[in-house]
Residue frames as qw, qx, qy, qz and C-alpha x, y, z in Angstrom:
[[0.773, -0.204, -0.536, 0.269, -23.94, 0.72, -4.48],
 [0.348, -0.927, -0.029, -0.133, -23.74, 2.51, -1.22],
 [0.798, -0.376, 0.153, 0.445, -20.18, 1.20, -0.49],
 [0.571, 0.298, 0.274, 0.715, -18.76, 2.84, -3.61],
 [0.028, -0.833, -0.232, -0.502, -20.63, 6.09, -3.09],
 [0.575, -0.818, -0.015, 0.015, -19.40, 6.38, 0.56],
 [0.791, -0.190, 0.178, 0.554, -15.90, 5.48, -0.41],
 [0.377, 0.593, 0.273, 0.657, -15.94, 8.23, -3.09],
 [0.278, -0.898, -0.136, -0.313, -17.19, 10.75, -0.48],
 [0.756, -0.590, 0.061, 0.278, -14.48, 9.59, 1.93],
 [0.686, 0.102, 0.208, 0.690, -11.69, 10.06, -0.61],
 [0.176, 0.724, 0.219, 0.630, -12.90, 13.51, -1.46],
 [0.484, -0.844, -0.082, -0.217, -13.31, 14.52, 2.16],
 [0.818, -0.481, 0.112, 0.296, -10.07, 13.07, 3.48],
 [0.684, -0.127, 0.345, 0.630, -7.73, 13.86, 0.73],
 [0.310, 0.515, 0.429, 0.674, -9.11, 16.42, -1.73],
 [0.191, -0.793, -0.223, -0.534, -11.04, 18.84, 0.44],
 [0.689, -0.698, -0.090, 0.175, -8.64, 18.74, 3.40],
 [0.372, 0.819, -0.312, 0.306, -5.66, 21.20, 2.99],
 [0.689, 0.108, -0.518, 0.494, -2.40, 20.47, 4.68],
 [0.059, -0.434, 0.272, -0.856, -3.08, 23.53, 6.89],
 [0.746, -0.369, -0.110, -0.543, -6.07, 21.89, 8.39],
 [0.910, -0.063, -0.384, 0.146, -4.07, 18.72, 9.14],
 [0.438, 0.270, -0.433, 0.740, -1.31, 20.77, 10.86],
 [0.321, -0.457, 0.146, -0.817, -3.80, 22.69, 12.87],
 [0.877, -0.308, -0.190, -0.315, -5.47, 19.49, 14.08],
 [0.822, 0.046, -0.413, 0.389, -2.12, 17.81, 15.01],
 [0.250, 0.308, -0.394, 0.829, -1.07, 20.90, 17.04],
 [0.387, -0.241, 0.278, -0.845, -4.36, 21.83, 18.72],
 [0.072, -0.050, -0.994, 0.063, -5.91, 18.33, 18.65],
 [0.032, -0.563, -0.825, 0.018, -9.43, 18.40, 20.06],
 [0.062, -0.697, -0.234, 0.675, -9.38, 22.16, 20.36],
 [0.134, -0.138, 0.573, 0.796, -8.98, 22.50, 16.61],
 [0.499, 0.423, 0.243, -0.716, -12.04, 23.82, 14.83],
 [0.419, 0.452, -0.610, -0.498, -11.02, 22.11, 11.75],
 [0.083, -0.052, 0.984, -0.148, -11.52, 18.73, 13.35],
 [0.366, 0.447, 0.623, -0.528, -15.31, 19.54, 13.74],
 [0.429, 0.611, -0.182, -0.640, -15.51, 21.10, 10.27],
 [0.140, 0.328, -0.893, -0.274, -13.77, 18.04, 8.74],
 [0.176, 0.169, 0.950, -0.196, -16.30, 15.72, 10.25],
 [0.442, 0.579, 0.339, -0.596, -19.25, 17.90, 9.10],
 [0.379, 0.531, -0.490, -0.578, -17.86, 17.87, 5.49],
 [0.042, 0.111, -0.986, -0.120, -17.83, 14.07, 5.59],
 [0.290, 0.404, 0.766, -0.406, -21.36, 13.98, 6.77],
 [0.386, 0.655, 0.024, -0.649, -22.50, 16.49, 4.09],
 [0.253, 0.449, -0.732, -0.446, -20.57, 14.58, 1.30],
 [0.127, 0.101, 0.985, -0.050, -22.13, 11.25, 2.41],
 [0.387, 0.570, 0.542, -0.482, -25.76, 12.82, 2.17],
 [0.345, 0.677, -0.240, -0.604, -24.98, 14.37, -1.17],
 [0.146, 0.351, -0.865, -0.327, -23.54, 11.24, -2.71],
 [0.162, 0.241, 0.941, -0.176, -26.42, 9.07, -1.45],
 [0.275, 0.014, -0.210, -0.938, -29.01, 11.73, -2.16],
 [0.513, -0.327, -0.729, -0.314, -31.82, 9.69, -0.60],
 [0.371, -0.513, 0.272, -0.725, -33.84, 11.13, 2.37],
 [0.913, -0.262, -0.182, -0.254, -34.75, 7.64, 3.44],
 [0.853, 0.021, -0.270, 0.447, -31.04, 6.98, 4.16],
 [0.067, -0.905, 0.088, -0.412, -30.72, 10.31, 6.07],
 [0.748, -0.644, 0.155, -0.029, -29.27, 8.48, 9.15],
 [0.893, 0.134, 0.026, 0.430, -26.13, 7.36, 7.25],
 [0.284, 0.771, -0.091, 0.562, -24.78, 10.98, 6.93],
 [0.402, -0.779, 0.306, -0.370, -24.63, 11.67, 10.72],
 [0.965, -0.220, 0.119, 0.081, -23.34, 8.07, 11.32],
 [0.768, 0.402, -0.010, 0.498, -20.47, 8.68, 9.01],
 [0.095, 0.796, -0.151, 0.578, -19.77, 12.17, 10.33],
 [0.644, -0.679, 0.232, -0.266, -19.82, 11.09, 14.08],
 [0.964, -0.117, 0.125, 0.204, -17.85, 8.01, 13.52],
 [0.625, 0.577, -0.064, 0.522, -15.31, 10.00, 11.47],
 [0.179, -0.826, 0.242, -0.477, -14.96, 12.56, 14.34],
 [0.820, -0.517, 0.226, -0.092, -14.45, 9.76, 16.96],
 [0.922, 0.146, 0.070, 0.352, -11.81, 7.98, 14.84],
 [0.404, 0.690, -0.117, 0.590, -9.90, 11.28, 14.06],
 [0.362, -0.803, 0.223, -0.417, -10.05, 12.34, 17.60],
 [0.924, -0.341, 0.167, 0.046, -8.57, 9.03, 18.73],
 [0.806, 0.363, 0.029, 0.466, -5.82, 9.32, 16.30],
 [0.117, 0.782, -0.157, 0.592, -4.96, 12.82, 17.26],
 [0.630, -0.694, 0.194, -0.290, -4.99, 11.84, 20.99],
 [0.867, -0.354, 0.330, 0.114, -2.72, 8.85, 20.72],
 [0.762, 0.566, 0.010, 0.314, -0.62, 9.68, 17.72],
 [0.481, -0.738, 0.232, 0.412, 3.06, 10.46, 18.28],
 [0.250, 0.751, -0.496, -0.357, 5.99, 11.17, 16.01],
 [0.171, -0.362, 0.910, 0.110, 7.09, 7.55, 16.15],
 [0.340, 0.277, 0.899, -0.005, 3.70, 5.87, 15.40],
 [0.323, 0.529, 0.006, -0.785, 2.31, 8.57, 13.07],
 [0.330, 0.254, -0.729, -0.543, 2.59, 6.29, 9.99],
 [0.107, -0.146, -0.982, 0.055, 0.89, 3.44, 11.72],
 [0.198, 0.491, 0.543, -0.652, -1.91, 5.64, 12.98],
 [0.365, 0.376, -0.334, -0.784, -2.52, 6.96, 9.42],
 [0.364, 0.087, -0.834, -0.406, -3.20, 3.46, 8.24],
 [0.048, -0.325, -0.860, 0.391, -5.23, 2.45, 11.34],
 [0.248, 0.421, 0.234, -0.840, -7.30, 5.61, 10.85],
 [0.397, 0.279, -0.524, -0.700, -8.00, 4.77, 7.24],
 [0.284, -0.077, -0.950, -0.109, -8.81, 1.17, 7.87],
 [0.067, 0.364, 0.717, -0.591, -11.33, 2.17, 10.67],
 [0.384, 0.402, -0.025, -0.831, -13.10, 4.60, 8.27],
 [0.423, 0.198, -0.723, -0.508, -13.38, 1.90, 5.65],
 [0.141, -0.158, -0.953, 0.216, -14.62, -0.65, 8.22],
 [0.270, 0.407, 0.486, -0.725, -17.46, 1.77, 9.22],
 [0.498, 0.367, -0.316, -0.719, -18.46, 2.20, 5.48],
 [0.332, 0.093, -0.920, -0.187, -18.21, -1.57, 5.03],
 [0.047, 0.222, 0.867, -0.443, -20.42, -2.09, 8.09],
 [0.420, 0.427, 0.174, -0.782, -23.10, 0.19, 6.69],
 [0.515, 0.341, -0.585, -0.526, -22.95, -1.73, 3.42],
 [0.165, 0.035, -0.982, 0.086, -23.16, -5.05, 5.16],
 [0.298, 0.294, 0.596, -0.686, -26.37, -3.73, 6.83],
 [0.591, 0.483, -0.078, -0.642, -27.89, -3.43, 3.30],
 [0.832, 0.064, 0.548, 0.051, -26.50, -6.89, 2.28],
 [0.444, 0.826, -0.216, -0.273, -24.50, -5.37, -0.53],
 [0.002, -0.605, 0.787, 0.119, -21.52, -7.82, -0.21],
 [0.954, 0.126, -0.112, -0.248, -21.63, -11.23, -1.80],
 [0.358, -0.665, 0.655, 0.023, -18.95, -13.53, -0.41],
 [0.942, 0.259, 0.189, -0.101, -19.41, -16.07, -3.04],
 [0.459, 0.797, -0.390, 0.046, -16.09, -15.07, -4.50],
 [0.388, -0.605, 0.674, -0.174, -14.37, -16.97, -1.65],
 [0.832, 0.064, 0.547, -0.075, -15.37, -20.22, -3.42],
 [0.621, 0.761, -0.157, -0.102, -13.73, -19.11, -6.68],
 [0.900, -0.207, 0.175, 0.341, -10.68, -21.51, -6.99],
 [0.627, 0.515, 0.103, 0.575, -9.03, -19.40, -9.66],
 [0.077, -0.885, 0.045, -0.457, -9.24, -16.29, -7.63],
 [0.724, -0.663, 0.187, -0.020, -7.86, -18.00, -4.51],
 [0.870, 0.006, 0.148, 0.471, -4.93, -19.38, -6.41],
 [0.379, 0.712, 0.043, 0.590, -4.13, -15.98, -7.72],
 [0.395, -0.839, 0.123, -0.354, -4.35, -14.39, -4.31],
 [0.892, -0.398, 0.159, 0.141, -2.23, -17.19, -2.87],
 [0.743, 0.306, 0.118, 0.583, 0.46, -16.68, -5.49],
 [0.128, 0.813, -0.007, 0.568, 0.50, -12.98, -4.83],
 [0.636, -0.742, 0.131, -0.165, 0.91, -13.54, -1.15],
 [0.920, -0.085, 0.135, 0.359, 3.78, -15.96, -1.82],
 [0.585, 0.536, 0.073, 0.604, 5.54, -13.33, -3.85],
 [0.235, -0.895, 0.096, -0.367, 5.61, -10.90, -0.88],
 [0.421, -0.726, 0.502, -0.211, 7.42, -11.91, 2.29],
 [0.924, -0.096, 0.370, 0.008, 7.73, -15.73, 1.60],
 [0.760, 0.587, 0.023, 0.277, 9.61, -15.10, -1.63],
 [0.049, 0.882, -0.347, 0.315, 11.87, -12.57, 0.12],
 [0.730, -0.498, 0.453, -0.119, 12.78, -15.32, 2.67],
 [0.920, 0.275, 0.230, 0.157, 13.56, -17.79, -0.17],
 [0.517, 0.778, -0.131, 0.331, 15.76, -15.26, -1.94],
 [0.214, -0.836, 0.423, -0.275, 17.62, -14.37, 1.22],
 [0.842, -0.304, 0.445, -0.024, 18.33, -18.02, 2.11],
 [0.866, 0.420, 0.191, 0.193, 19.47, -18.79, -1.27],
 [0.374, 0.804, -0.193, 0.420, 21.89, -15.83, -1.23],
 [0.640, -0.762, 0.078, -0.060, 23.01, -16.29, 2.35],
 [0.857, -0.221, 0.224, 0.407, 26.33, -17.97, 1.38],
 [0.560, 0.394, 0.256, 0.682, 27.28, -15.17, -1.00],
 [0.151, -0.961, -0.231, 0.003, 26.48, -12.07, 1.02],
 [0.637, 0.324, -0.180, 0.676, 29.45, -9.83, 0.33],
 [0.419, -0.671, -0.259, 0.554, 31.01, -7.25, 2.60],
 [0.369, 0.898, 0.138, 0.197, 30.91, -3.83, 0.90],
 [0.692, -0.004, -0.053, 0.720, 34.40, -2.30, 0.37],
 [0.148, -0.777, -0.155, 0.592, 35.28, 1.19, 1.23],
 [0.548, 0.492, 0.439, 0.515, 35.22, 3.35, -1.93],
 [0.255, 0.104, 0.008, 0.961, 36.30, 6.78, -0.89],
 [0.216, 0.171, 0.216, -0.937, 33.55, 9.31, -1.36],
 [0.401, -0.152, -0.694, -0.578, 31.19, 7.02, -3.19],
 [0.539, -0.195, 0.395, -0.718, 27.93, 6.80, -1.17],
 [0.376, 0.035, -0.912, -0.160, 27.02, 3.15, -0.40],
 [0.248, 0.099, 0.682, -0.681, 24.32, 3.74, 2.22],
 [0.268, -0.268, -0.740, -0.556, 20.84, 2.45, 1.65],
 [0.555, -0.361, 0.060, -0.747, 17.40, 2.90, 3.10],
 [0.378, -0.166, 0.838, -0.357, 16.44, 0.42, 5.89],
 [0.520, 0.224, 0.816, -0.116, 15.01, -2.74, 4.25],
 [0.408, 0.575, -0.183, -0.685, 14.73, -0.89, 0.88],
 [0.154, 0.300, -0.869, -0.361, 15.99, -3.97, -1.04],
 [0.162, 0.187, 0.955, -0.164, 13.34, -6.22, 0.43],
 [0.386, 0.622, 0.441, -0.520, 10.45, -3.88, -0.42],
 [0.283, 0.585, -0.459, -0.606, 11.85, -3.13, -3.86],
 [0.045, 0.102, -0.974, -0.199, 11.91, -7.02, -4.53],
 [0.258, 0.405, 0.791, -0.380, 8.33, -7.35, -3.27],
 [0.376, 0.688, 0.098, -0.613, 7.01, -4.61, -5.52],
 [0.213, 0.495, -0.653, -0.532, 8.96, -5.81, -8.52],
 [0.081, 0.035, 0.995, 0.040, 7.66, -9.37, -8.19],
 [0.318, 0.540, 0.667, -0.402, 4.10, -8.33, -7.77],
 [0.359, 0.675, -0.141, -0.628, 4.40, -6.03, -10.83],
 [0.160, 0.320, -0.845, -0.398, 5.99, -8.74, -12.99],
 [0.180, 0.226, 0.946, -0.146, 3.30, -11.25, -11.71],
 [0.362, 0.631, 0.341, -0.596, 0.59, -8.66, -12.64],
 [0.303, 0.584, -0.450, -0.604, 1.97, -8.14, -16.11],
 [0.039, 0.101, -0.969, -0.224, 2.03, -11.95, -16.78],
 [0.222, 0.408, 0.824, -0.325, -1.61, -12.43, -15.44],
 [0.353, 0.739, 0.198, -0.538, -2.85, -9.69, -17.79],
 [0.785, 0.382, 0.398, 0.283, -0.85, -11.08, -20.78],
 [0.236, 0.962, -0.099, 0.096, 1.49, -8.13, -21.03],
 [0.907, -0.143, 0.005, 0.396, 4.99, -9.78, -21.19],
 [0.450, 0.614, -0.013, 0.648, 6.46, -6.62, -22.51],
 [0.360, -0.851, 0.069, -0.377, 5.98, -5.10, -19.11],
 [0.867, -0.435, 0.098, 0.223, 8.30, -7.63, -17.61],
 [0.683, 0.315, 0.084, 0.653, 11.05, -6.48, -20.14],
 [0.006, -0.832, -0.016, -0.554, 10.33, -2.86, -19.09],
 [0.664, -0.736, 0.075, -0.108, 10.92, -3.82, -15.41],
 [0.882, -0.070, 0.111, 0.452, 14.22, -5.58, -16.24],
 [0.446, 0.569, 0.070, 0.687, 15.37, -2.57, -18.28],
 [0.267, -0.854, 0.010, -0.447, 14.34, -0.05, -15.50],
 [0.827, -0.546, 0.082, 0.107, 16.10, -2.13, -12.84],
 [0.800, 0.184, 0.112, 0.560, 19.20, -2.32, -14.96],
 [0.209, 0.760, 0.082, 0.609, 19.28, 1.48, -15.57],
 [0.344, -0.828, 0.096, -0.433, 18.85, 2.55, -11.94],
 [0.831, -0.537, 0.147, -0.013, 20.47, -0.14, -10.02],
 [0.886, 0.016, 0.165, 0.434, 23.44, -1.52, -11.94],
 [0.369, 0.755, -0.073, 0.538, 24.72, 2.06, -12.98],
 [0.440, -0.820, 0.249, -0.270, 25.24, 2.75, -9.26],
 [0.902, -0.309, 0.265, 0.148, 27.02, -0.59, -8.88],
 [0.763, 0.464, 0.087, 0.442, 29.19, 0.09, -11.84],
 [0.042, 0.882, -0.158, 0.442, 30.17, 3.43, -10.37],
 [0.665, -0.657, 0.311, -0.171, 31.09, 1.73, -7.11],
 [0.519, 0.542, -0.661, -0.013, 33.25, -0.79, -8.98],
 [0.487, -0.322, 0.732, -0.352, 32.36, -3.63, -6.55],
 [0.424, 0.204, -0.763, -0.444, 32.29, -6.75, -8.62],
 [0.155, -0.105, -0.953, 0.238, 31.17, -9.08, -5.81],
 [0.239, 0.394, 0.516, -0.722, 28.32, -6.82, -4.86],
 [0.471, 0.361, -0.345, -0.727, 27.30, -6.31, -8.50],
 [0.393, 0.074, -0.880, -0.254, 27.19, -10.12, -9.00],
 [0.007, -0.232, -0.842, 0.488, 25.25, -10.59, -5.72],
 [0.365, 0.432, 0.245, -0.787, 22.65, -8.10, -6.68],
 [0.442, 0.291, -0.601, -0.599, 22.42, -9.54, -10.24],
 [0.224, -0.044, -0.974, -0.003, 21.83, -13.08, -8.86],
 [0.124, 0.355, 0.666, -0.644, 19.26, -11.73, -6.39],
 [0.376, 0.399, -0.118, -0.828, 17.54, -9.82, -9.18],
 [0.454, 0.195, -0.727, -0.477, 17.28, -12.78, -11.47],
 [0.116, -0.179, -0.937, 0.277, 16.11, -15.09, -8.61],
 [0.212, 0.388, 0.512, -0.736, 13.45, -12.63, -7.74],
 [0.476, 0.382, -0.297, -0.734, 12.26, -12.08, -11.34],
 [0.308, 0.139, -0.914, -0.226, 12.44, -15.81, -11.92],
 [0.051, 0.255, 0.863, -0.434, 10.23, -16.65, -9.01],
 [0.364, 0.453, 0.242, -0.777, 7.63, -14.14, -10.21],
 [0.451, 0.351, -0.565, -0.595, 7.71, -15.41, -13.84],
 [0.254, 0.006, -0.966, -0.038, 7.54, -19.05, -12.81],
 [0.164, 0.330, 0.718, -0.590, 4.65, -18.36, -10.32],
 [0.461, 0.447, -0.037, -0.766, 2.80, -16.40, -13.02],
 [0.436, 0.267, -0.714, -0.478, 3.22, -19.23, -15.58],
 [0.095, -0.101, -0.967, 0.213, 2.13, -21.89, -13.06],
 [0.251, 0.416, 0.537, -0.690, -1.01, -19.92, -12.21],
 [0.498, 0.445, -0.260, -0.698, -1.85, -19.27, -15.86]]
């Protein structure tokens, strides 16, 4: 399958065969960096090697040239503030180019969109991301505690860390249930208890501990119930 071969070549070229020194040089010199052109050439060569078909010779320069244009655009418009966004945009555009080549050869079959079981599973996974976070936040809104000053104990937290932790744990619990490994759910609960509640015990904030405990049980409960319903 051309898509898999080109994705493999992309992963090697972008992450394995590109040292950090090349990335730093490209970010500092931008279009004047020789590594930008060498990087695009490597992608073209890898694409040709992985396909290894002279009848498909045109794919290699297509991948190389498109990779150069996308990387050049990223380097030109990337700033310190939007660097993370441009990383994902850059990767998405590279994958879209590969997907476009694969579509040219009719490699994709979109019949899976009619699979009701798959659609239910995807819908459940989507629900367990931001929608479930909103449900949990609303259910806990009347109990949101005000953290008390505790001397030198550090109570700061990363921005929106709790929300993303909740999303990841719900998706992992849902995955464990869908693959019939319920012991994984127990592992998640134990891991959460060790890392989260030990900090709360040190802080000696009972209201905050109860708040986090209720939120955790709601989050896990939603994931478990959703998994059971889909199963």
